[in-house]
C-alpha positions as CSV (number, residue, x, y, z in Angstrom):
1,M,0.0,0.0,0.0
2,A,1.4,3.3,-1.0
3,S,2.0,6.0,1.7
4,H,2.8,9.7,1.8
5,L,4.4,11.9,4.4
6,I,2.4,15.2,4.8
7,Q,3.4,17.6,7.5
8,G,5.3,14.7,9.6
9,R,2.0,12.3,9.2
10,T,2.1,9.3,7.1
11,L,-1.0,8.7,5.0
12,G,-1.9,5.7,3.4
13,M,-3.8,5.0,0.2
14,P,-6.7,5.0,-0.4
15,V,-7.6,8.1,1.7
16,R,-11.0,7.6,3.4
17,V,-13.6,10.1,4.7
18,R,-15.6,8.3,7.1
19,D,-18.4,11.0,7.5
20,A,-19.3,14.0,5.5
21,E,-22.4,16.3,4.8
22,V,-22.2,17.2,1.1
23,C,-24.6,19.7,-0.8
24,S,-24.4,20.4,-4.5
25,A,-26.1,22.4,-7.4
26,T,-25.7,21.5,-11.1
27,F,-26.0,24.3,-13.7
28,L,-25.9,24.4,-17.4
29,V,-23.5,27.0,-18.4
30,R,-22.1,28.5,-21.5
31,A,-19.9,25.9,-23.1
32,D,-17.4,28.5,-24.7
33,A,-16.9,30.3,-21.5
34,A,-16.5,27.0,-19.6
35,R,-13.7,26.0,-22.2
36,A,-12.0,29.4,-21.6
37,V,-12.0,28.8,-17.9
38,I,-10.3,25.3,-18.0
39,A,-8.3,25.8,-21.2
40,Y,-5.1,25.5,-19.1
41,S,-5.9,21.9,-18.4
42,G,-5.8,20.7,-22.1
43,L,-9.3,19.1,-21.3
44,D,-12.5,19.8,-23.1
45,V,-16.0,20.1,-21.6
46,T,-18.7,17.7,-22.5
47,E,-21.6,19.6,-24.0
48,A,-24.9,18.2,-22.4
49,F,-26.7,20.2,-25.1
50,P,-25.4,22.3,-28.1
51,G,-23.5,25.1,-26.5
52,K,-24.2,24.0,-22.9
53,A,-21.7,22.6,-20.4
54,V,-22.2,21.2,-17.1
55,C,-20.9,23.1,-14.0
56,V,-21.2,21.6,-10.4
57,L,-21.0,23.8,-7.2
58,V,-20.6,21.7,-4.2
59,F,-19.8,22.4,-0.4
60,A,-19.1,19.9,2.3
61,D,-18.6,19.5,6.0
62,Y,-15.9,16.8,6.4
63,R,-16.5,15.7,9.9
64,D,-14.3,12.5,10.3
65,G,-11.6,11.3,7.9
66,D,-7.8,10.7,7.3
67,L,-7.5,14.3,6.4
68,D,-9.3,15.5,9.8
69,A,-12.3,17.7,10.0
70,Y,-12.6,20.7,7.7
71,H,-14.9,22.7,5.3
72,E,-14.6,22.5,1.4
73,F,-16.2,24.2,-1.6
74,G,-15.6,22.8,-5.0
75,M,-16.3,24.1,-8.6
76,A,-16.0,21.6,-11.3
77,F,-16.9,20.8,-14.9
78,L,-18.0,17.7,-16.7
79,V,-15.3,17.0,-19.2
80,R,-14.5,14.4,-22.0
81,P,-11.9,11.8,-21.2
82,P,-8.4,13.0,-22.3
83,G,-7.7,12.7,-26.0
84,V,-11.4,12.2,-26.9
85,R,-12.7,14.6,-29.5
86,G,-15.6,15.0,-31.8
87,S,-19.3,16.0,-31.2
88,T,-20.8,15.8,-27.8
89,G,-24.3,15.4,-26.6
90,P,-26.3,13.9,-23.7
91,A,-25.1,10.4,-24.3
92,D,-21.5,11.3,-23.8
93,L,-22.4,12.3,-20.2
94,R,-22.2,8.6,-19.2
95,Q,-18.5,8.6,-20.1
96,A,-17.7,12.1,-18.7
97,G,-15.2,12.9,-15.9
98,M,-15.2,15.6,-13.4
99,F,-12.5,18.2,-13.8
100,V,-12.0,20.1,-10.5
101,H,-11.1,23.7,-11.2
102,W,-11.0,25.2,-7.9
103,L,-11.2,23.7,-4.4
104,P,-10.9,26.1,-1.4
105,V,-10.7,24.6,2.0
106,D,-10.4,26.1,5.6
107,R,-7.5,23.9,7.1
108,P,-3.8,23.9,6.0
109,F,-3.3,20.2,6.5
110,T,-6.0,19.1,4.0
111,L,-4.7,21.9,1.7
112,E,-1.1,20.5,1.6
113,A,-2.4,16.8,1.2
114,G,-4.8,17.6,-1.5
115,R,-2.1,19.3,-3.6
116,A,0.7,16.9,-3.0
117,L,-1.4,13.5,-3.2
118,W,-3.8,14.4,-6.2
119,G,-2.9,17.8,-7.5
120,F,-6.3,19.4,-6.2
121,P,-6.4,23.1,-6.6
122,K,-6.8,23.8,-3.1
123,E,-6.6,27.2,-1.5
124,L,-7.3,28.5,2.0
125,A,-10.5,30.6,2.1
126,D,-13.2,31.5,4.8
127,I,-16.0,28.9,4.3
128,E,-19.0,29.5,6.5
129,L,-21.5,26.5,6.4
130,R,-25.0,26.8,7.8
131,L,-26.3,23.1,8.0
132,A,-28.5,22.9,11.0
133,S,-31.8,23.5,9.1
134,P,-33.3,21.7,6.0
135,Y,-32.0,24.7,4.0
136,K,-28.2,24.4,3.5
137,R,-26.1,27.3,2.9
138,C,-22.5,28.2,2.0
139,I,-21.0,31.7,2.5
140,L,-17.5,31.8,0.7
141,R,-15.0,34.5,1.1
142,K,-11.5,34.6,-0.2
143,D,-9.0,37.3,0.5
144,G,-11.6,39.2,2.5
145,R,-13.9,39.3,-0.5
146,L,-17.3,37.5,-1.0
147,V,-17.0,34.9,-3.7
148,L,-20.6,33.7,-3.4
149,D,-23.6,32.8,-1.2
150,L,-25.1,29.6,-2.1
151,L,-28.4,28.1,-0.7
152,I,-29.6,24.7,-1.4
153,K,-33.3,24.1,-0.8
154,P,-34.6,20.9,0.7
155,G,-35.4,18.2,-1.7
156,A,-37.4,14.9,-1.5
157,P,-35.9,11.8,0.0
158,V,-34.3,9.4,-2.3
159,P,-34.8,5.9,-0.7
160,G,-32.4,3.1,-1.4
161,L,-29.5,5.2,-2.8
162,T,-26.5,4.1,-0.9
163,A,-23.6,3.0,-3.2
164,L,-22.7,5.8,-5.6
165,A,-20.7,5.5,-8.7
166,P,-19.3,9.0,-9.3
167,P,-17.2,9.8,-12.4
168,P,-13.5,10.0,-12.3
169,A,-12.0,13.2,-11.2
170,Y,-9.4,15.0,-13.1
171,T,-7.0,17.7,-11.9
172,H,-4.3,19.8,-13.3
173,Q,-1.2,21.0,-11.5
174,D,2.4,22.1,-12.7
175,G,1.6,21.1,-16.2
176,V,0.4,17.7,-15.4
177,T,-3.2,16.5,-15.8
178,R,-4.1,13.5,-13.4
179,R,-7.0,11.1,-13.2
180,I,-8.3,10.1,-9.7
181,A,-10.6,7.1,-9.1
182,W,-12.9,7.4,-6.1
183,S,-16.1,5.9,-4.7
184,A,-18.8,7.0,-2.4
185,R,-21.7,5.6,-0.1
186,A,-24.5,7.8,1.1
187,R,-27.2,7.8,3.6
188,K,-30.2,10.3,3.9
189,V,-30.1,11.6,0.4
190,R,-32.4,14.3,-0.8
191,A,-32.7,15.7,-4.3
192,R,-34.9,18.0,-6.5
193,P,-35.0,19.9,-9.8
194,S,-33.6,23.5,-9.4
195,G,-33.4,24.2,-5.7
196,A,-30.5,26.4,-5.6
197,L,-30.2,30.2,-4.9
198,I,-26.8,31.9,-5.6
199,R,-25.6,35.4,-5.0
200,L,-22.3,36.4,-6.4
201,G,-19.7,38.7,-4.8
202,N,-16.9,40.7,-6.2
203,H,-14.0,38.2,-6.1
204,P,-12.4,37.1,-9.5
205,I,-13.8,33.6,-9.2
206,A,-17.3,35.3,-8.9
207,K,-16.5,37.1,-12.1
208,E,-15.7,33.7,-13.7
209,L,-19.0,32.4,-12.6
210,S,-20.7,35.4,-13.9
211,E,-19.1,34.9,-17.3
212,L,-20.4,31.3,-17.3
213,G,-24.1,32.8,-17.0
214,L,-24.6,32.5,-13.3
215,P,-26.6,33.3,-11.3
216,R,-29.3,31.3,-13.1
217,R,-31.8,28.5,-12.4
218,A,-30.1,25.2,-11.4
219,V,-30.9,22.0,-13.2
220,F,-30.7,19.8,-10.1
221,S,-29.5,20.1,-6.5
222,S,-29.0,17.4,-3.7
223,T,-28.0,17.1,-0.2
224,I,-26.2,14.1,1.4
225,A,-26.6,14.0,5.2
226,H,-23.9,11.2,5.7
227,A,-21.3,10.6,3.1
228,A,-18.4,8.1,3.0
229,L,-15.6,8.5,0.3
230,T,-12.6,6.5,-0.7
231,I,-10.1,8.4,-2.7
232,G,-7.4,6.4,-4.7
233,E,-4.0,7.3,-6.1
234,A,-3.8,10.0,-8.8
235,E,-2.4,8.8,-12.1
236,P,-0.9,11.2,-14.7
237,V,-2.8,11.0,-18.0
């Protein structure tokens, strides 16, 4: 089993998150703007519909795991596998991966581990999560400036959904694109069409989101009260 030394601690692979609360909202955004945002990666977005790419905004409270407890926000795009070209459409979503463009966290240990182990684009930020009510809210600030205020409305229970098969994650750091296989199990899942309210601030990432076409109606939103994740090694592609 591979192991890595981070801040004097040895982490074995795979890394496990034993309990987390995860909330997400999925948006259709301008494909040309999404391509411009992730052009540095060498990857291309999958178009769910002509001219429309998929952007997922997610926030999580990691309560128990190998990387300790911390808050995280993610901005990601559905992308075609490296080297795949040609027309895209709804059928291609089954083969798509998830490119992680931005992944702020609020603790330095998970920041260093995420960057060193997988090339995740982690940065320190102020992530305020309000999770006590059925309405889940994330207020994200970076460098003292508001990035966004995202509210996820309660959805309907999804009974029987436990084992998830998420798409592979992709990262890009120091000129290297990496593929990361991971798996998840979930309890107390809720989902609904739409269900997200977003307010953008004046941070550069907020400007990126605005250029994608946000704020706009979400396609889909979900909350997972208890998630367990297993994250494998990163493989250069």
